[in-house]
C-alpha positions in Angstrom: 0.0 0.1 -0.1 1.4 3.4 -0.9 2.5 6.0 1.7 0.4 8.4 2.7 1.2 12.1 1.1 -1.5 14.6 0.4 -5.0 12.9 0.8 -6.4 14.5 -2.5 -3.6 12.8 -4.5 -5.0 9.4 -3.6 -6.5 7.4 -6.3 -10.1 5.9 -5.3 -8.5 2.4 -4.7 -5.6 3.8 -2.3 -8.5 5.8 -0.6 -10.8 2.6 -0.1 -7.3 0.6 1.1 -6.8 3.8 3.8 -10.2 3.8 5.1 -10.4 -0.2 5.7 -7.1 -0.1 7.4 -8.3 2.9 9.4 -5.2 4.9 8.4 -7.9 7.2 6.5 -11.2 8.4 7.5 -13.8 9.8 4.4 -14.6 12.6 6.9 -11.1 13.8 6.7 -10.6 13.3 3.2 -14.3 14.8 2.1 -13.3 18.0 4.3 -10.1 18.0 2.5 -11.2 18.1 -0.9 -14.1 20.3 -0.3 -11.5 22.9 1.3 -9.5 22.5 -2.1 -12.4 22.9 -4.2 -13.3 26.3 -2.1 -9.8 27.4 -2.8 -9.2 26.6 -6.4 -12.6 26.5 -8.2 -12.8 30.0 -8.3 -9.7 30.2 -10.8 -10.8 27.1 -12.5 -14.7 26.9 -12.7 -15.1 23.0 -12.9 -17.8 22.6 -10.3 -20.9 24.9 -11.0 -22.6 23.2 -7.8 -21.3 21.9 -4.5 -23.2 20.3 -2.0 -21.0 20.7 1.0 -23.9 19.4 3.7 -24.7 16.6 1.3 -21.4 15.5 0.6 -20.2 15.6 4.7 -23.1 13.6 5.4 -22.3 10.7 3.2 -18.7 10.8 4.1 -20.0 10.5 8.2 -22.1 7.9 7.1 -19.5 6.0 5.6 -16.8 6.5 8.2 -19.1 4.6 10.3 -19.7 1.8 7.9 -15.8 1.4 8.2 -15.6 1.2 11.7 -18.1 -1.2 12.0 -16.4 -3.4 9.2 -19.1 -3.2 6.9 -18.5 -0.7 3.5 -20.6 -1.1 0.9 -17.5 -1.9 -1.7 -14.7 -0.5 -3.1 -16.1 3.2 -3.8 -17.3 3.9 -0.3 -16.5 7.2 1.1 -14.7 7.7 -2.5 -15.4 11.5 -3.5 -16.7 11.6 -6.7 -18.6 14.5 -8.9 -21.3 14.4 -11.4 -21.2 16.2 -14.5 -24.4 19.1 -14.9 -26.4 17.0 -17.6 -27.0 14.0 -15.1 -29.9 14.1 -12.5 -28.9 14.3 -9.1 -31.7 14.2 -6.5 -31.7 17.9 -4.8 -28.8 19.3 -7.1 -29.4 21.8 -9.8 -29.4 20.0 -13.2 -29.1 22.7 -15.8 -27.6 21.1 -18.7 -25.6 24.2 -19.0 -28.5 26.0 -20.5 -30.5 29.3 -19.1 -33.8 27.3 -20.3 -33.2 24.8 -17.2 -31.7 27.2 -14.5 -34.1 26.4 -12.0 -34.3 22.9 -12.5 -33.8 20.8 -9.1 -34.7 16.8 -9.8 -36.1 15.1 -7.0 -34.4 11.8 -7.8 -30.9 10.4 -9.1 -30.8 9.3 -12.3 -29.8 5.5 -12.4 -26.1 5.5 -12.9 -25.9 8.2 -10.0 -28.3 6.4 -8.0 -26.0 3.4 -8.3 -23.0 5.3 -7.7 -25.0 6.9 -4.5 -25.8 3.2 -3.3 -22.1 2.3 -3.7 -21.3 4.7 -0.9 -19.4 7.3 -3.0 -19.5 10.7 -1.7 -21.1 13.1 -4.1 -19.5 16.4 -4.1 -21.6 18.3 -6.5 -21.6 19.3 -10.2 -19.3 19.7 -13.0 -19.4 22.2 -15.8 -20.8 21.8 -19.0 -21.3 23.8 -22.8 -25.1 24.3 -23.3 -26.8 20.9 -23.9 -23.4 19.3 -24.2 -23.4 19.6 -27.9 -19.8 21.5 -28.4 -16.1 20.5 -27.7 -15.3 23.2 -25.2 -17.1 23.8 -22.0 -18.5 27.6 -21.5 -22.1 29.0 -20.9 -24.1 31.8 -20.4 -25.0 30.6 -17.0 -21.5 29.5 -15.0 -18.8 31.0 -17.9 -15.8 29.3 -18.9 -14.0 26.3 -17.6 -10.3 26.3 -17.7 -7.7 23.5 -18.0 -5.9 22.4 -14.7 -2.6 22.3 -16.9 -3.2 25.7 -18.0 -6.2 27.3 -17.1 -6.7 29.9 -20.0 -7.0 27.1 -22.5 -9.8 24.8 -22.5 -10.0 21.2 -20.9 -12.3 20.2 -24.2 -15.7 19.3 -23.7 -18.4 18.9 -23.1 -17.4 16.9 -19.8 -14.6 19.8 -19.4 -16.0 20.4 -15.8 -15.4 16.7 -14.9 -12.0 16.7 -16.4 -10.7 19.6 -14.7 -12.0 18.5 -11.6 -10.3 15.4 -11.4 -6.9 16.5 -13.0 -6.8 19.6 -10.3 -7.3 16.9 -7.6 -10.7 18.1 -6.9 -11.8 14.5 -6.6 -10.3 11.4 -7.5 -13.2 10.2 -9.9 -16.3 11.7 -12.0 -19.1 10.7 -13.9 -19.8 12.6 -17.6 -21.5 11.5 -20.7 -20.2 10.8 -24.5 -22.3 11.6 -27.3 -19.3 12.3 -29.6 -16.2 12.4 -27.8 -17.1 14.1 -24.8 -15.1 11.7 -22.4 -12.2 10.7 -24.7 -11.3 14.2 -25.8 -11.2 16.0 -22.7 -9.5 13.2 -20.7 -7.1 13.5 -23.4 -6.6 17.3 -23.0 -5.7 16.7 -19.3 -3.8 13.9 -18.8 -7.0 10.9 -17.5 -8.3 7.9 -18.1 -11.5 8.3 -19.8 -13.8 5.4 -20.8 -17.0 5.4 -23.1 -18.7 2.4 -22.4 -20.6 0.5 -25.5 -24.0 1.6 -26.1 -25.9 0.1 -23.4 -23.2 -0.8 -20.8 -24.0 1.3 -18.3 -28.0 1.1 -18.0 -29.4 4.9 -18.0 -33.1 5.9 -17.3 -34.4 8.9 -15.3 -32.4 11.2 -17.1 -32.7 14.1 -19.4 -34.4 13.4 -22.8 -32.1 11.3 -25.4 -31.1 14.2 -28.0 -28.5 11.6 -29.9 -30.9 8.7 -30.0 -28.5 5.8 -28.6 -25.1 7.7 -29.1 -24.7 9.1 -25.9 -23.6 7.2 -23.1 -22.2 7.8 -19.5 -18.2 8.5 -19.7 -16.1 7.4 -16.5 -13.2 9.4 -15.7 -10.0 9.0 -13.2 -6.3 9.0 -12.8 -5.9 5.2 -13.1 -7.2 2.2 -15.0 -8.2 0.5 -11.9 -10.1 3.1 -10.7 -12.3 3.8 -14.0 -12.5 -0.4 -14.0 -14.0 -0.3 -10.3 -16.5 2.3 -11.6 -17.1 0.3 -14.7 -17.9 -3.1 -12.7 -20.3 -1.0 -10.0 -22.3 0.5 -12.5 -22.5 -2.0 -15.3 -25.6 -4.3 -14.5 -28.4 -4.5 -17.0 -31.9 -3.0 -16.1 -35.0 -3.8 -18.2 -35.9 0.1 -18.3 -32.9 0.3 -20.6 -33.3 -2.4 -23.4 -29.9 -1.4 -24.6 -28.5 -2.9 -21.4 -30.0 -6.0 -21.7 -27.5 -7.1 -24.5 -25.4 -7.9 -21.4 -26.5 -10.4 -18.9 -24.3 -9.0 -16.0 -22.0 -6.3 -14.8 -18.7 -6.4 -15.5 -16.2 -8.4 -13.1 -13.1 -6.8 -11.7 -11.6 -10.1 -13.3 -12.4 -9.4 -16.6 -10.7 -5.8 -16.5 -6.9 -7.8 -15.4 -7.2 -10.8 -18.0 -6.1 -10.5 -21.8 -6.8 -14.2 -22.9 -4.4 -13.9 -26.0 -2.1 -11.3 -27.7 -4.0 -8.3 -28.6 -4.2 -7.2 -32.6 -4.6 -3.8 -32.7 -5.1 -1.5 -35.9 -2.8 1.8 -36.1 -4.7 4.4 -37.8 -2.8 7.8 -36.8 -4.4 9.9 -39.7 -8.0 10.1 -40.9 -7.5 10.9 -44.5 -6.6 14.3 -45.2 -8.2 15.5 -42.2 -5.4 17.7 -40.1 -3.9 16.8 -36.9 -1.2 18.3 -34.6 2.2 16.8 -35.7 2.8 16.6 -31.8 -0.3 14.3 -31.3 0.8 11.6 -34.0 4.4 11.8 -32.5 2.9 10.5 -29.2 0.5 8.3 -30.7 3.7 6.5 -32.3 5.2 6.4 -29.1 2.1 4.7 -27.6 1.9 2.4 -30.4 5.7 1.5 -29.7 5.2 0.6 -26.1 1.8 -1.4 -26.8 3.8 -3.6 -29.3 6.6 -3.8 -26.1 4.0 -5.1 -24.0 2.7 -8.0 -26.2 0.2 -6.3 -28.4 0.2 -7.0 -32.4 0.4 -3.7 -33.9 -0.6 -3.3 -37.9 -0.8 0.4 -39.5 -3.4 0.7 -41.9 -6.3 2.5 -43.0 -10.2 2.9 -41.3 -11.9 -0.4 -42.1 -15.0 2.2 -43.4 -16.0 5.4 -45.0 -15.1 8.7 -42.1 -16.7 11.2 -44.1 -19.9 9.2 -44.6 -20.0 9.0 -40.9 -19.0 12.5 -40.2 -22.3 13.2 -42.6 -24.3 11.1 -40.4 -23.5 12.8 -37.2 -24.0 16.4 -38.7 -27.8 15.3 -39.4 -28.2 13.7 -35.8 -26.4 16.1 -33.4 -28.3 19.2 -34.9 -31.5 17.5 -35.0 -31.0 16.2 -31.3 -30.4 19.6 -30.2 -33.3 21.1 -32.3 -35.5 18.8 -30.7 -34.5 19.8 -27.0 -34.6 23.6 -27.4 -38.3 23.4 -29.0 -39.4 21.2 -26.4 -38.1 23.7 -23.9 -39.5 26.5 -25.0 -37.5 28.0 -28.0 -34.2 29.6 -28.7 -34.6 33.0 -27.4 -32.1 32.2 -24.3 -29.8 29.8 -25.7 -25.8 30.4 -26.5 -25.7 32.5 -29.7 -23.0 29.8 -30.9 -25.6 27.1 -30.9 -28.0 29.0 -33.3 -26.5 28.1 -36.4 -26.7 24.2 -35.5 -30.5 24.5 -33.9 -31.7 26.0 -37.5 -29.5 23.4 -39.2 -31.4 20.8 -36.9 -34.9 22.3 -37.6 -34.2 22.1 -41.5 -33.4 18.8 -41.6 -36.3 16.4 -42.9 -37.5 13.0 -41.8 -35.8 11.1 -44.9 -32.4 12.5 -43.9 -32.5 11.8 -40.4 -33.9 8.0 -41.2 -30.9 7.7 -43.6 -28.6 8.8 -40.9 -29.8 6.2 -38.7 -29.6 3.8 -41.1 -25.7 4.6 -41.7 -25.3 3.8 -38.0 -27.0 0.6 -38.8 -24.9 -0.2 -41.3 -21.5 0.8 -40.0 -22.3 -1.3 -36.9 -22.4 -4.2 -39.1 -19.5 -3.6 -40.8 -17.0 -2.9 -37.9 -18.7 -6.3 -36.4 -16.9 -8.0 -39.3 -13.8 -6.2 -38.8 -14.0 -7.1 -35.0 -13.6 -10.5 -36.1 -10.0 -9.8 -37.2 -8.9 -7.4 -34.9 -9.1 -6.5 -31.1 -8.5 -2.7 -31.1 -8.2 0.2 -33.3 -5.5 2.9 -31.9 -5.6 6.5 -33.0 -5.1 9.9 -31.4 -8.1 10.9 -29.1 -8.3 14.6 -30.6 -6.5 16.4 -33.5 -5.4 19.5 -31.7 -3.9 20.5 -28.7 -6.1 22.7 -26.1 -6.9 26.3 -27.2 -8.1 29.3 -25.6 -11.1 28.5 -23.6 -13.4 31.2 -24.9 -13.0 29.8 -28.6 -15.7 27.5 -29.6 -13.2 25.2 -31.6 -9.8 25.7 -33.1 -10.1 27.4 -36.3 -6.7 25.9 -37.9 -4.9 22.7 -37.4 -1.4 22.1 -38.5 -2.3 25.1 -40.6 -5.0 23.8 -42.4 -8.6 25.4 -41.9 -10.4 22.8 -39.5 -14.1 23.6 -39.2 -16.2 23.3 -36.0 -15.7 19.6 -35.9 -12.2 19.2 -37.0 -10.7 18.8 -33.7 -13.1 15.8 -32.9 -12.7 13.7 -36.1 -11.1 10.6 -34.1 -14.2 10.4 -31.7 -17.6 10.8 -33.1 -17.8 7.8 -35.2 -17.2 5.4 -32.0 -20.4 6.8 -30.8 -22.3 6.0 -34.2 -20.7 2.9 -34.1 -22.0 2.1 -30.5 -18.4 0.8 -29.5 -16.3 1.4 -26.5 -13.3 3.9 -26.8 -10.6 4.2 -24.0 -8.4 6.9 -24.0 -4.6 6.7 -22.2 -2.5 9.2 -21.3 0.5 9.8 -23.8 4.2 11.6 -23.9 3.0 15.3 -23.3 3.7 17.9 -25.8 6.9 20.3 -25.9 4.7 22.6 -23.6 4.1 20.0 -21.0 0.3 19.6 -21.9 -1.1 16.0 -21.7 -1.8 14.4 -25.1 -4.2 11.2 -25.2 -4.4 8.4 -27.8 -7.7 6.1 -28.3 -8.2 2.4 -28.4 -11.4 1.5 -29.8 -12.8 -2.3 -29.0 -15.5 -4.2 -30.7 -18.9 -3.9 -29.3 -19.1 -5.1 -25.5 -15.4 -5.5 -25.1 -15.1 -2.8 -22.8 -13.1 -5.0 -20.3 -10.6 -6.2 -23.0 -9.8 -2.4 -23.4 -9.3 -2.1 -19.7 -7.2 -4.9 -19.6 -5.0 -3.9 -22.6 -4.5 -0.5 -20.8 -3.1 -1.8 -17.6 -0.4 -3.5 -19.6 0.1 0.4 -21.5 -0.1 1.7 -17.6 2.5 -0.5 -16.1 5.1 0.5 -18.4 4.1 4.2 -19.5 2.6 5.5 -15.8 1.2 8.9 -15.8 -1.2 9.1 -12.4 2.2 10.9 -10.5 2.0 13.9 -13.2 0.4 17.1 -11.6 -0.3 20.3 -13.2 1.4 23.0 -11.5 -2.2 24.4 -10.8 -3.2 21.6 -8.4 0.1 21.9 -6.5 
């Protein structure tokens, strides 16, 4: 068991061990992290609501369970943050929108309910872009969130508040969402592990309306593979209220996330056609491919086994349509972020036949990739095409000197959601300025545990959990 330094630097796994031994109390840990939030959050704007009283009450109840020798499991007493697109009973749930600024749900949605039932200490809500449809984190209610590695830059989005909180030591783990890369890209920008599970792997019910059909899933964040694996195992039991989850008969087990039954076969695709990417990101991904090969993975460089531009075109229909649906349901565009108006208008202009064609493209893509994953176990790519830009900008105009467009930075991630596949961000070699870079592993449907098992091998020889931004220290 590692020596105790600062409580806020400990992983969820280490906290559980120290609680069990009596070396630490959940009350002391929660108190210290809440004090850090009070001191650091004004400069970072990761949290938009902090439930001090609720967190301390949960920590006290956890401490009593440990004293009685009856902890609820490995997340009992572990502080966690919740993205403000998820419903937590008694906390505001604004989705980053003035249309919902007075919304306080009475009950948790299912994944939050399961996290609370596991004994986690829910600290509060983290910032998002309005309706979580953009790749940075800013809104008219709360303003912009900074990256813990450089608060003048964005942490990405839409889970920007979640990743900045974990990167700064304002809680060791976080729940987010991922509808087009909102777990993997922000995790890459902040040096964290970020898992986008397979569609249905974490059952959902009782939350906001689905605006991306089945593309959006719960996202998991931590500083190490073990913590993210623990959350997945805790949350991944099926539930009849979410039919997608019935594709799985039981929750993921810890052993599944540790065991590799064979030599993983990985297709390495550093570039997607002519889409631009930062050269430092390519260099870091090349190094990650070398590390994976050294730890026993079979690496084969090649091209994507599908048409990326057709996938991007389908996403360009589905995402705006979902935004238009929710904005109209909540009363119209009068109060929304001006930068969202073109997307809203585009969504309203989509015909029913065009929307159905996009859904059918997703079905065909899933069939195509099911065949591909009989020959390979994963695809390795960068997690994002661009390094973090200034936090007040929606997206970088240029990448590697080329015009990029609104979703140019996100080219590596959206197709994974369209295909319903699991995707895992792993921290790679930082850039010349010390900013994190992430790489993405994409597995076959349902092979979430396999990705984590590969990630463990990678982490063992290329560790990153001891990297902390100066802001946190």
